[in-house]
C-alpha positions as CSV (number, residue, x, y, z in Angstrom):
1,X,0.0,0.0,0.0
2,X,1.3,3.5,-0.9
3,X,0.4,6.2,1.6
4,X,-0.6,9.7,0.5
5,X,2.4,11.8,-0.4
6,X,3.6,14.6,1.9
7,X,3.9,17.8,-0.1
8,X,6.8,20.1,1.0
9,X,5.7,23.7,1.7
10,X,7.6,26.7,3.1
11,X,7.9,26.8,6.8
12,X,8.5,29.4,9.5
13,X,12.1,30.4,8.8
14,X,13.9,33.3,10.4
15,X,13.5,36.9,9.2
16,X,17.0,38.2,8.4
17,X,18.0,40.8,10.9
18,X,21.0,43.1,10.9
19,X,20.9,43.4,14.7
20,X,23.7,41.1,16.0
21,X,21.8,40.5,19.3
22,X,18.6,39.2,17.7
23,X,18.1,35.6,18.6
24,X,18.4,33.1,15.8
25,X,19.1,29.4,15.3
26,X,16.3,28.4,17.7
27,X,16.3,24.8,18.6
28,X,15.0,22.3,21.2
29,X,17.3,19.5,22.1
30,X,16.4,16.3,23.9
31,X,19.2,14.5,25.7
32,X,17.7,13.9,29.1
33,X,14.0,13.2,29.9
34,X,11.9,14.5,27.0
35,X,8.7,14.2,29.1
36,X,9.9,16.7,31.8
37,X,13.0,18.5,30.4
38,X,14.4,20.2,27.3
39,X,17.4,22.3,26.3
40,X,16.3,25.5,24.5
41,X,19.1,27.0,22.6
42,X,19.8,29.9,20.2
43,X,22.6,32.0,18.7
44,X,23.6,35.6,18.4
45,X,26.5,37.2,16.5
46,X,27.5,39.4,19.4
47,X,28.0,38.2,23.0
48,X,25.2,40.2,24.7
49,X,24.7,40.3,28.4
50,X,21.2,39.0,29.4
51,X,19.9,35.8,27.8
52,X,16.7,34.1,28.7
53,X,13.7,32.1,27.5
54,X,10.1,33.0,28.3
55,X,8.0,29.8,28.8
56,X,4.3,29.5,29.1
57,X,2.2,26.3,29.1
58,X,-0.5,26.3,26.5
59,X,-3.8,25.0,27.8
60,X,-6.1,23.4,25.2
61,X,-9.4,25.1,24.7
62,X,-12.0,23.6,27.1
63,X,-9.4,21.9,29.3
64,X,-8.9,24.8,31.7
65,X,-11.3,23.3,34.3
66,X,-9.3,20.1,34.3
67,X,-6.0,21.7,35.4
68,X,-5.2,22.8,38.9
69,X,-3.7,26.2,39.7
70,X,-0.4,24.5,40.1
71,X,-0.5,23.3,36.5
72,X,-0.4,26.9,35.2
73,X,3.3,27.2,34.3
74,X,4.6,30.6,33.2
75,X,8.2,31.5,33.9
76,X,11.4,33.1,32.6
77,X,14.6,30.9,32.7
78,X,18.0,32.6,32.3
79,X,20.4,30.8,30.0
80,X,22.8,28.8,32.2
81,X,25.5,28.5,29.6
82,X,26.7,31.1,27.1
83,X,29.9,31.5,25.1
84,X,31.6,32.0,21.8
85,X,31.8,29.0,19.5
86,X,35.4,27.7,19.1
87,X,36.9,28.6,15.8
88,X,37.7,31.7,13.7
89,X,35.7,31.0,10.5
90,X,32.7,33.0,11.9
91,X,31.9,34.9,15.1
92,X,28.9,33.1,16.7
93,X,27.7,32.9,20.3
94,X,25.6,30.1,21.8
95,X,23.1,30.3,24.6
96,X,21.6,27.3,26.3
97,X,18.7,27.4,28.8
98,X,17.9,24.0,30.3
99,X,14.4,23.8,31.6
100,X,12.9,21.1,33.8
101,X,9.8,20.4,35.8
102,X,7.8,20.4,32.6
103,X,4.5,18.5,32.3
104,X,4.5,15.4,30.1
105,X,2.5,15.6,26.9
106,X,2.1,19.3,27.3
107,X,2.7,22.1,24.8
108,X,4.7,25.2,25.8
109,X,5.0,28.5,24.2
110,X,8.6,29.8,24.0
111,X,10.2,33.1,23.2
112,X,14.0,33.5,23.1
113,X,15.5,36.8,24.3
114,X,18.9,38.5,24.3
115,X,19.2,42.0,25.7
116,X,15.6,42.9,25.0
117,X,15.6,41.5,21.5
118,X,13.0,38.7,21.1
119,X,12.5,35.9,18.7
120,X,9.1,35.1,17.1
121,X,6.8,33.1,19.4
122,X,7.2,29.4,19.0
123,X,6.1,26.2,20.8
124,X,7.1,22.6,21.5
125,X,5.4,19.6,23.0
126,X,7.0,17.3,25.6
127,X,6.9,13.5,25.3
128,X,3.9,11.8,26.9
129,X,4.0,9.7,30.0
130,X,0.9,7.7,29.0
131,X,1.1,4.7,26.6
132,X,-0.2,6.3,23.4
133,X,1.0,5.8,19.8
134,X,3.9,8.1,18.9
135,X,6.2,8.7,16.0
136,X,9.8,9.8,15.4
137,X,11.7,10.9,12.3
138,X,15.1,9.3,11.7
139,X,17.6,10.8,9.3
140,X,21.3,11.5,8.9
141,X,24.0,13.1,6.7
142,X,22.9,16.7,6.2
143,X,26.5,17.9,5.8
144,X,26.3,19.0,2.2
145,X,23.8,19.7,-0.6
146,X,22.4,22.9,0.9
147,X,19.4,23.2,-1.4
148,X,18.5,19.6,-0.8
149,X,19.0,20.0,3.0
150,X,16.6,23.0,3.0
151,X,14.0,21.1,1.0
152,X,14.3,18.1,3.4
153,X,13.9,20.4,6.4
154,X,10.7,21.9,4.9
155,X,9.4,18.5,4.2
156,X,10.0,17.4,7.8
157,X,8.1,20.5,9.1
158,X,5.2,19.6,6.8
159,X,5.2,16.0,8.0
160,X,5.2,17.1,11.7
161,X,2.3,19.5,11.1
162,X,0.2,16.9,9.3
163,X,0.8,14.4,12.0
164,X,-0.8,16.7,14.5
165,X,-3.5,18.1,12.3
166,X,-4.7,14.6,11.0
167,X,-4.6,13.1,14.5
168,X,-2.0,10.6,13.4
169,X,0.6,9.4,16.0
170,X,2.3,12.8,16.6
171,X,5.9,13.1,15.3
172,X,7.7,14.1,18.5
173,X,11.3,14.6,17.4
174,X,14.0,14.1,14.9
175,X,16.7,11.5,15.7
176,X,19.7,12.7,13.7
177,X,22.3,10.0,13.1
178,X,25.2,12.4,12.5
179,X,27.3,14.2,9.9
180,X,25.5,17.5,10.4
181,X,28.3,19.5,8.6
182,X,31.2,18.7,6.3
183,X,33.9,20.0,8.7
184,X,32.8,19.9,12.4
185,X,35.5,22.5,13.3
186,X,34.2,25.1,10.9
187,X,31.8,27.4,12.7
188,X,30.6,29.0,9.5
189,X,29.4,25.7,8.3
190,X,27.6,25.1,11.6
191,X,26.0,28.6,11.3
192,X,24.7,27.7,7.8
193,X,23.3,24.4,9.1
194,X,21.6,26.2,12.0
195,X,20.2,28.7,9.6
196,X,18.7,25.9,7.6
197,X,17.5,24.0,10.7
198,X,15.1,26.9,11.3
199,X,13.2,25.6,8.3
200,X,12.1,22.6,10.4
201,X,10.0,25.1,12.4
202,X,6.4,24.7,11.3
203,X,4.4,27.6,9.8
204,X,2.5,27.7,13.1
205,X,5.8,28.0,15.1
206,X,6.1,24.4,16.2
207,X,9.7,23.5,17.0
208,X,10.9,20.0,16.1
209,X,13.1,18.7,19.0
210,X,16.3,17.0,17.9
211,X,18.1,14.0,19.4
212,X,21.6,14.2,18.0
213,X,24.3,11.6,17.4
214,X,27.8,12.5,16.4
215,X,29.1,11.6,12.9
216,X,32.7,11.3,11.6
217,X,32.5,14.8,10.1
218,X,31.3,16.3,13.4
219,X,34.7,16.3,14.9
220,X,35.9,19.0,17.4
221,X,34.2,20.5,20.4
222,X,31.8,22.6,18.4
223,X,29.3,19.7,18.3
224,X,29.1,19.8,22.1
225,X,28.7,23.6,22.0
226,X,25.9,23.5,19.4
227,X,23.9,20.8,21.3
228,X,24.7,21.8,24.8
229,X,26.7,18.8,25.9
230,X,29.3,19.3,28.6
231,X,32.8,20.0,27.4
232,X,34.5,16.7,26.6
233,X,31.2,14.7,26.7
234,X,31.4,11.4,24.8
235,X,27.8,11.8,23.5
236,X,26.3,8.5,24.3
237,X,23.0,8.5,26.2
238,X,19.5,7.2,26.3
239,X,16.0,8.8,26.5
240,X,12.4,7.6,26.7
241,X,10.2,9.3,24.1
242,X,7.2,7.6,25.7
243,X,6.8,5.2,28.6
244,X,7.3,2.3,26.2
245,X,9.9,3.6,23.7
246,X,13.5,3.8,24.7
247,X,16.0,5.4,22.2
248,X,19.7,4.7,22.8
249,X,22.1,7.1,21.1
250,X,25.7,5.8,20.6
251,X,28.9,7.4,19.4
252,X,31.0,5.7,16.7
253,X,33.5,8.5,16.8
254,X,35.0,7.7,20.2
255,X,36.1,4.4,21.6
256,X,33.5,1.9,20.7
257,X,34.8,-0.8,23.0
258,X,35.6,-0.3,26.6
259,X,33.5,2.1,28.6
260,X,30.9,2.7,25.9
261,X,30.2,-1.0,25.4
262,X,30.0,-1.6,29.1
263,X,27.6,1.3,29.4
264,X,25.5,-0.1,26.5
265,X,25.3,-3.6,28.1
266,X,24.1,-2.1,31.4
267,X,21.6,0.2,29.6
268,X,20.1,-2.6,27.5
269,X,19.9,-4.9,30.4
270,X,18.1,-2.3,32.4
271,X,15.8,-1.0,29.7
272,X,14.7,-4.2,27.9
273,X,12.2,-5.5,30.5
274,X,10.5,-2.1,30.9
275,X,10.1,-1.0,27.3
276,X,8.0,-2.5,24.5
277,X,10.2,-0.8,22.0
278,X,14.0,-0.6,22.3
279,X,15.8,1.3,19.5
280,X,19.4,2.4,18.9
281,X,20.9,5.1,16.6
282,X,24.5,5.9,15.7
283,X,26.5,6.9,12.6
284,X,28.9,4.3,11.1
285,X,26.9,1.2,10.1
286,X,27.5,-2.4,11.3
287,X,25.7,-3.7,8.3
288,X,26.6,-1.2,5.6
289,X,25.0,-0.9,2.2
290,X,28.1,0.7,0.6
291,X,31.2,0.8,2.9
292,X,33.0,-1.8,5.1
293,X,31.4,-2.6,8.5
294,X,32.2,-0.3,11.4
295,X,33.4,-1.5,14.8
296,X,29.8,-1.7,16.0
297,X,29.6,-5.1,14.2
298,X,32.1,-6.6,16.7
299,X,31.3,-4.7,19.9
300,X,27.6,-3.7,19.8
301,X,25.8,-6.2,17.5
302,X,26.2,-9.1,20.0
303,X,24.5,-6.9,22.6
304,X,21.7,-5.9,20.3
305,X,21.1,-9.6,19.7
306,X,21.4,-10.6,23.3
307,X,18.9,-8.1,24.5
308,X,16.6,-8.3,21.4
309,X,16.8,-4.7,20.3
310,X,13.8,-3.9,18.1
311,X,15.5,-1.6,15.5
312,X,18.9,-0.1,14.8
313,X,19.2,3.2,12.8
314,X,22.5,3.9,11.0
315,X,23.9,6.7,8.9
316,X,27.1,7.4,6.9
317,X,26.4,5.4,3.7
318,X,24.4,8.0,1.8
319,X,21.6,5.7,0.6
320,X,18.4,4.0,1.7
321,X,18.6,0.7,3.5
322,X,16.3,-1.8,5.3
323,X,17.7,-5.2,6.2
324,X,15.7,-8.2,7.3
325,X,16.0,-9.2,11.0
326,X,19.6,-10.4,11.5
327,X,20.9,-12.7,14.2
328,X,24.3,-14.5,14.3
329,X,25.1,-13.3,10.7
330,X,22.1,-14.8,9.1
331,X,18.4,-13.8,8.5
332,X,16.4,-14.8,11.5
333,X,12.8,-13.6,12.3
334,X,13.8,-13.1,15.9
335,X,16.8,-11.0,15.0
336,X,17.4,-7.2,14.7
337,X,16.6,-5.1,11.6
338,X,18.9,-2.3,10.5
339,X,17.8,0.8,8.6
340,X,19.6,3.9,7.3
341,X,21.9,5.3,5.8
342,X,21.5,9.0,5.6
343,X,19.7,11.3,3.0
344,X,19.0,14.7,4.6
345,X,21.0,16.6,2.0
346,X,24.2,14.8,1.1
347,X,24.7,13.3,-2.4
348,X,23.5,9.7,-2.6
349,X,25.6,6.6,-3.4
350,X,24.5,3.4,-5.1
351,X,24.0,0.6,-2.6
352,X,25.3,-2.9,-3.1
353,X,22.2,-5.2,-3.2
354,X,24.3,-8.3,-3.7
355,X,25.3,-8.3,0.0
356,X,23.5,-11.2,1.8
357,X,21.6,-8.9,4.1
358,X,20.5,-6.5,1.3
359,X,19.0,-9.0,-1.1
360,X,15.4,-8.7,-2.3
361,X,12.8,-9.6,-1.3
362,X,13.9,-9.7,2.4
363,X,15.6,-6.3,2.2
364,X,15.1,-3.0,0.3
365,X,17.8,-0.5,-0.8
366,X,17.9,2.6,-3.0
367,X,19.4,6.1,-3.4
368,X,17.5,9.3,-3.0
369,X,17.2,12.1,-0.5
370,X,14.8,10.9,2.2
371,X,13.8,10.8,5.9
372,X,12.5,7.7,7.7
373,X,9.3,7.8,9.7
374,X,8.9,5.4,12.6
375,X,5.5,4.9,14.3
376,X,5.2,3.0,17.5
377,X,2.0,1.5,18.9
378,X,1.0,-1.4,21.0
379,X,1.2,-4.0,18.3
380,X,3.8,-3.0,15.7
381,X,6.6,-0.6,14.8
382,X,5.7,0.9,11.4
383,X,8.4,2.2,9.0
384,X,8.1,4.5,6.0
385,X,10.7,6.1,3.8
386,X,9.6,9.5,2.5
387,X,11.5,10.9,-0.4
388,X,12.2,14.6,-0.9
389,X,9.4,14.7,-3.5
390,X,7.0,13.5,-0.7
391,X,6.5,10.1,-2.3
392,X,6.8,6.9,-0.3
393,X,9.7,4.7,-1.3
394,X,9.4,1.8,1.2
395,X,6.9,0.7,3.9
396,X,7.3,-2.1,6.4
397,X,6.2,-3.1,9.9
398,X,7.7,-5.3,12.6
399,X,5.4,-6.9,15.1
400,X,6.0,-6.4,18.8
401,X,8.2,-9.1,20.2
402,X,6.7,-11.8,22.4
403,X,6.9,-11.0,26.1
404,X,9.6,-13.6,26.6
405,X,11.9,-11.8,24.2
406,X,11.6,-8.6,26.2
407,X,12.7,-10.1,29.5
408,X,16.3,-10.4,30.8
409,X,17.1,-13.9,31.9
410,X,17.8,-14.2,35.6
411,X,15.7,-11.1,36.6
412,X,14.5,-12.2,40.0
413,X,11.5,-9.9,39.7
414,X,10.0,-12.1,37.0
415,X,7.6,-14.9,37.6
416,X,9.3,-18.4,37.3
417,X,7.4,-19.2,34.1
418,X,8.4,-15.9,32.5
419,X,12.0,-16.5,33.5
420,X,12.0,-19.9,31.9
421,X,10.4,-18.6,28.7
422,X,13.0,-15.8,28.6
423,X,15.9,-18.1,29.2
424,X,14.7,-20.3,26.3
425,X,15.2,-17.4,23.8
426,X,18.3,-17.5,21.6
427,X,21.0,-15.4,23.2
428,X,24.4,-14.3,21.9
429,X,27.1,-14.2,24.5
430,X,28.8,-10.9,25.1
């Protein structure tokens, strides 16, 4: 079945201002708990002195009587971190305001301010804490192809708007699998990327939160400055974008083995029993459609298989890929499917469909600018590849795993019968 096409339209991009203190590059970043916290960030071209966001919860019409006085949330939060981006190619200053104690599933109006200059009024919605269907966008490799990147950003804004207007599972955020810019140390390139990212803001002012992963082109500390990570942070973390959807973000650009793999093992063991859907994203692919396998194949794939991860999202290859479920280097219906490999602007490469995990009809590959739509509900994880034209290239769905595959053997909190069923599932040793 081919779904109705999404038609790109112009979105709410910035109005060019000659005032160096006018807020620009507005963004909402999710690296902690998207139900209750967000990082709200912006840029100026001069340092300024006073930086803050004005936040106000939007109450849906008719719902006022259902909310207590304590639920009315209107506040101003001073930016806790401000500074000049590292590098001489452009003068650009970042401002980050971390906000917490937000209500799950709520919409907040936000205005960014520096020294009395204010941004347009925008809004964002936090992740829900109830078990409702939700959606995410996954994409990667927006480092080049400026016109194509802008078109993809406008397409994503349109898709988000339609998901809310049509009462589909709402698209909550963009999980970006890395390679934002060609040279991660070049502030001018980041400034252009941030200019273009404004086009993901909907015509109604809706911000599209971003969940970022680092790519091989995103070297240097500017990545951490753009997305508000602490200096020297290794950029692997996990968030729940709903009470039953856990997204694990990994970093292929630091040591893949060692501490990161130990952290991943602990994270998957902890998260698997408590989440219907367990998803990972990172940049360099373990099952590539063009290149050689990355180190994730040796260090992370055994853990994905051991803990029955539901889906892995990869970038870097500059093509479209969907593998069949894979376990122990063969097709296995209990295994882990891999998708990718990045089409948010960069030129596309021809995939290699002769590889065993890319052969039709079990797999599908292609080359075109695209974004991948993931929809999570109680019964299945639905997947759709939407091309820059708005056409659908591929659709697929994976059913929810049986309960026994979502349990960790040896968990003493489980009933004996459930433990026995879980222990009977195929497991790959670490």
